[in-house]
Residue frames as qw, qx, qy, qz and C-alpha x, y, z in Angstrom:
[[0.000, 0.887, 0.462, 0.000, 0.00, 0.00, 0.00],
 [0.342, 0.604, -0.036, 0.719, 1.02, 3.53, -0.60],
 [0.312, -0.116, -0.530, 0.780, 2.04, 5.68, 2.39],
 [0.269, -0.130, -0.027, -0.954, -0.77, 8.18, 1.71],
 [0.673, -0.261, -0.545, -0.426, -3.36, 5.38, 1.89],
 [0.605, -0.215, -0.659, 0.391, -1.95, 4.08, 5.18],
 [0.115, -0.032, -0.325, 0.938, -1.91, 7.57, 6.70],
 [0.439, -0.190, -0.263, -0.838, -5.48, 8.16, 5.50],
 [0.701, -0.287, -0.635, -0.152, -6.69, 4.90, 7.07],
 [0.471, -0.169, -0.581, 0.642, -4.93, 5.66, 10.37],
 [0.082, -0.040, 0.136, -0.987, -6.45, 9.15, 10.49],
 [0.571, -0.232, -0.439, -0.653, -9.90, 7.79, 9.66],
 [0.675, -0.283, -0.669, 0.130, -9.69, 5.17, 12.42],
 [0.314, -0.109, -0.454, 0.827, -8.42, 7.74, 14.93],
 [0.266, -0.119, -0.061, -0.955, -11.19, 10.21, 14.07],
 [0.656, -0.269, -0.556, -0.434, -13.85, 7.49, 14.23],
 [0.585, -0.226, -0.671, 0.396, -12.59, 6.31, 17.61],
 [0.106, -0.056, -0.318, 0.940, -12.67, 9.83, 19.06],
 [0.432, -0.173, -0.287, -0.837, -16.15, 10.39, 17.66],
 [0.691, -0.285, -0.637, -0.187, -17.50, 7.16, 19.18],
 [0.466, -0.188, -0.604, 0.619, -15.87, 7.81, 22.56],
 [0.071, -0.008, 0.145, -0.987, -17.30, 11.34, 22.70],
 [0.559, -0.203, -0.416, -0.688, -20.76, 10.20, 21.58],
 [0.652, -0.239, -0.715, 0.077, -20.76, 7.35, 24.10],
 [0.302, -0.163, -0.533, 0.773, -20.00, 9.69, 26.99],
 [0.228, -0.040, -0.023, -0.973, -22.83, 12.04, 25.98],
 [0.664, -0.169, -0.446, -0.575, -25.58, 9.43, 25.74],
 [0.242, -0.211, 0.814, -0.485, -26.91, 7.85, 28.89],
 [0.263, -0.208, -0.902, -0.271, -29.31, 4.99, 29.12],
 [0.561, -0.539, -0.241, -0.580, -32.69, 4.70, 30.78],
 [0.381, 0.027, -0.749, 0.541, -32.24, 4.49, 34.55],
 [0.398, -0.799, -0.445, -0.068, -34.12, 5.26, 37.71],
 [0.090, -0.939, 0.171, -0.286, -32.97, 8.09, 40.00],
 [0.726, -0.587, 0.352, 0.068, -30.88, 5.83, 42.25],
 [0.846, 0.170, 0.312, 0.397, -29.06, 4.22, 39.32],
 [0.371, 0.824, 0.050, 0.426, -28.38, 7.67, 37.86],
 [0.357, -0.883, 0.256, -0.165, -26.94, 8.86, 41.18],
 [0.840, -0.339, 0.377, 0.195, -24.75, 5.75, 41.46],
 [0.753, 0.379, 0.279, 0.460, -23.42, 6.12, 37.92],
 [0.257, -0.670, 0.008, 0.696, -23.00, 9.89, 38.16],
 [0.224, -0.031, 0.598, 0.769, -23.51, 10.09, 34.43],
 [0.411, 0.124, -0.197, -0.881, -26.13, 11.47, 32.09],
 [0.145, 0.188, 0.968, -0.086, -29.38, 9.50, 32.18],
 [0.423, -0.243, -0.410, -0.771, -32.95, 9.33, 30.95],
 [0.085, 0.110, 0.846, -0.515, -35.45, 8.80, 33.78],
 [0.346, -0.355, -0.624, -0.604, -39.07, 7.83, 33.13],
 [0.142, -0.272, -0.759, 0.574, -41.68, 8.74, 35.70],
 [0.116, -0.752, -0.581, -0.289, -44.65, 10.78, 36.77],
 [0.007, -0.501, 0.179, -0.847, -45.07, 14.28, 38.10],
 [0.264, -0.345, -0.775, 0.459, -45.92, 14.21, 41.82],
 [0.082, -0.623, -0.430, -0.648, -49.13, 16.21, 41.64],
 [0.512, -0.778, -0.364, 0.029, -49.56, 16.79, 45.37],
 [0.509, -0.494, 0.039, 0.704, -46.27, 18.73, 45.45],
 [0.310, 0.892, 0.127, -0.302, -46.31, 22.07, 43.72],
 [0.691, 0.235, 0.254, 0.635, -44.24, 23.09, 40.75],
 [0.049, -0.910, -0.105, 0.398, -42.86, 26.56, 40.15],
 [0.645, 0.493, 0.164, 0.561, -41.15, 28.63, 37.52],
 [0.353, -0.737, -0.054, 0.574, -38.76, 31.38, 38.61],
 [0.537, 0.808, 0.178, 0.165, -38.59, 33.92, 35.79],
 [0.115, -0.936, 0.329, 0.058, -35.55, 35.69, 37.26],
 [0.403, -0.496, 0.749, 0.173, -33.39, 32.55, 37.10],
 [0.646, 0.340, -0.458, -0.507, -35.33, 30.83, 34.27],
 [0.083, 0.170, -0.970, 0.152, -35.67, 27.63, 36.33],
 [0.754, -0.198, -0.225, -0.585, -38.72, 25.37, 36.34],
 [0.053, 0.269, -0.908, 0.317, -38.78, 22.91, 39.25],
 [0.806, -0.179, -0.122, -0.551, -41.10, 20.07, 40.21],
 [0.449, -0.356, 0.801, -0.175, -41.01, 16.67, 41.92],
 [0.719, 0.280, -0.486, -0.411, -41.06, 13.43, 39.97],
 [0.729, -0.284, 0.597, -0.177, -41.42, 9.79, 40.99],
 [0.256, 0.429, -0.776, -0.384, -39.59, 7.23, 38.86],
 [0.768, -0.015, -0.503, -0.396, -40.81, 3.73, 38.03],
 [0.572, -0.019, -0.740, 0.353, -39.17, 2.33, 41.20],
 [0.443, -0.778, -0.446, -0.018, -40.94, 4.82, 43.50],
 [0.532, -0.257, -0.129, 0.797, -37.95, 7.12, 44.07],
 [0.095, 0.940, 0.320, 0.064, -38.95, 10.79, 44.34],
 [0.534, -0.173, 0.048, 0.826, -36.57, 13.59, 43.39],
 [0.163, 0.845, 0.126, -0.493, -36.81, 17.29, 42.74],
 [0.639, 0.333, 0.430, 0.544, -36.18, 18.03, 39.06],
 [0.032, -0.775, 0.009, 0.631, -34.80, 21.38, 37.93],
 [0.603, 0.484, 0.484, 0.409, -35.13, 22.41, 34.32],
 [0.276, -0.438, 0.058, 0.853, -33.30, 25.50, 33.10],
 [0.062, -0.191, -0.557, -0.806, -36.17, 26.57, 30.84],
 [0.512, -0.094, 0.147, -0.841, -39.83, 27.53, 31.17],
 [0.606, 0.064, 0.721, -0.329, -42.45, 24.92, 31.96],
 [0.082, -0.008, 0.831, 0.549, -43.05, 22.65, 28.95],
 [0.534, -0.024, -0.204, -0.821, -46.41, 23.00, 27.19],
 [0.815, -0.154, -0.403, -0.386, -49.08, 20.56, 28.38],
 [0.193, 0.335, -0.804, 0.452, -47.09, 19.74, 31.52],
 [0.481, -0.104, 0.520, -0.698, -50.25, 19.53, 33.63],
 [0.858, 0.215, -0.057, -0.462, -51.75, 17.03, 31.15],
 [0.256, 0.524, -0.812, -0.036, -48.72, 14.75, 31.24],
 [0.949, -0.137, -0.161, -0.234, -49.40, 11.05, 31.40],
 [0.879, -0.231, 0.030, 0.417, -45.67, 10.27, 31.73],
 [0.059, 0.958, -0.265, -0.094, -42.44, 12.26, 31.72],
 [0.891, 0.085, -0.015, 0.445, -38.98, 11.45, 30.45],
 [0.142, -0.967, 0.184, 0.105, -36.27, 13.70, 31.85],
 [0.837, 0.328, -0.097, 0.427, -32.82, 13.71, 30.28],
 [0.059, -0.900, 0.265, -0.341, -30.03, 15.07, 32.43],
 [0.581, 0.222, -0.652, 0.434, -27.78, 14.27, 35.34],
 [0.610, -0.682, -0.398, 0.065, -28.01, 13.95, 39.12],
 [0.235, 0.529, -0.357, 0.733, -26.58, 16.57, 41.44],
 [0.153, -0.133, 0.700, -0.685, -27.03, 15.34, 45.00],
 [0.280, 0.370, 0.830, -0.309, -30.73, 14.84, 45.72],
 [0.415, 0.685, 0.087, -0.592, -31.70, 17.01, 42.74],
 [0.648, 0.234, 0.604, 0.401, -31.92, 15.91, 39.11],
 [0.063, 0.605, -0.184, -0.772, -30.86, 18.58, 36.62],
 [0.652, 0.468, 0.593, 0.063, -32.91, 18.09, 33.46],
 [0.154, -0.330, 0.417, 0.833, -31.57, 19.33, 30.16],
 [0.362, -0.050, -0.583, -0.725, -34.60, 18.07, 28.21],
 [0.423, 0.133, 0.724, -0.528, -38.11, 17.03, 29.22],
 [0.255, -0.090, -0.764, -0.586, -40.35, 14.89, 27.06],
 [0.456, 0.081, 0.487, -0.741, -44.01, 15.19, 28.05],
 [0.120, -0.141, -0.916, -0.357, -46.18, 12.25, 27.04],
 [0.442, 0.066, 0.238, -0.862, -49.80, 13.32, 26.95],
 [0.571, 0.252, 0.757, -0.194, -52.84, 11.08, 26.59],
 [0.018, 0.143, -0.644, -0.751, -53.55, 10.38, 22.95],
 [0.638, 0.254, 0.201, -0.699, -56.95, 10.54, 21.40],
 [0.665, 0.373, -0.543, -0.352, -55.88, 7.68, 19.14],
 [0.020, -0.340, 0.906, -0.249, -55.17, 5.12, 21.85],
 [0.563, 0.129, 0.655, -0.486, -58.71, 3.75, 22.23],
 [0.022, 0.078, -0.825, -0.560, -59.32, 1.33, 19.34],
 [0.154, 0.482, 0.842, -0.188, -62.98, 0.85, 20.39],
 [0.188, 0.630, 0.106, -0.746, -63.74, 4.31, 19.03],
 [0.244, 0.424, -0.587, -0.646, -63.22, 2.98, 15.52],
 [0.292, 0.113, 0.949, -0.031, -65.46, -0.10, 15.73],
 [0.431, 0.644, 0.499, -0.387, -68.39, 1.75, 14.17],
 [0.169, 0.627, -0.429, -0.628, -66.43, 2.73, 11.07],
 [0.897, 0.329, 0.190, -0.227, -67.71, 0.75, 8.06],
 [0.577, -0.278, 0.624, 0.448, -65.27, -1.48, 6.20],
 [0.472, 0.711, -0.086, -0.513, -65.05, 0.08, 2.75],
 [0.014, -0.447, 0.831, 0.331, -62.87, -2.69, 1.36],
 [0.284, 0.220, 0.933, -0.013, -65.84, -5.10, 1.17],
 [0.287, 0.042, -0.345, -0.893, -68.52, -4.65, -1.47]]
């Protein structure tokens, strides 16, 4: 092989390795709050908003905070450095993406799963089958 080809392959492998290592450190898996605290890394936590504890948005600091219970029953305060997401009060489930900081979970992104009007298949039982003649 020519020296230019070898150098090109080495550079390509080195760049790919750095890219994969950087991407791997940025992406965390789905965990509960305790697992996220133990790992100390970025995580996605699925849970529900604790409705009997209030939520608040502080406009001076641009921080929205609320309490969330994960699927294992662990409750943590979540702080989100943005305004309250739309339809937050209608949330069926929440997915917070961020990292733990002591007993607080710092969310960088919040996915709000709202009830869907398309989830009940019984609503469509009265629709005639147009494929049959």
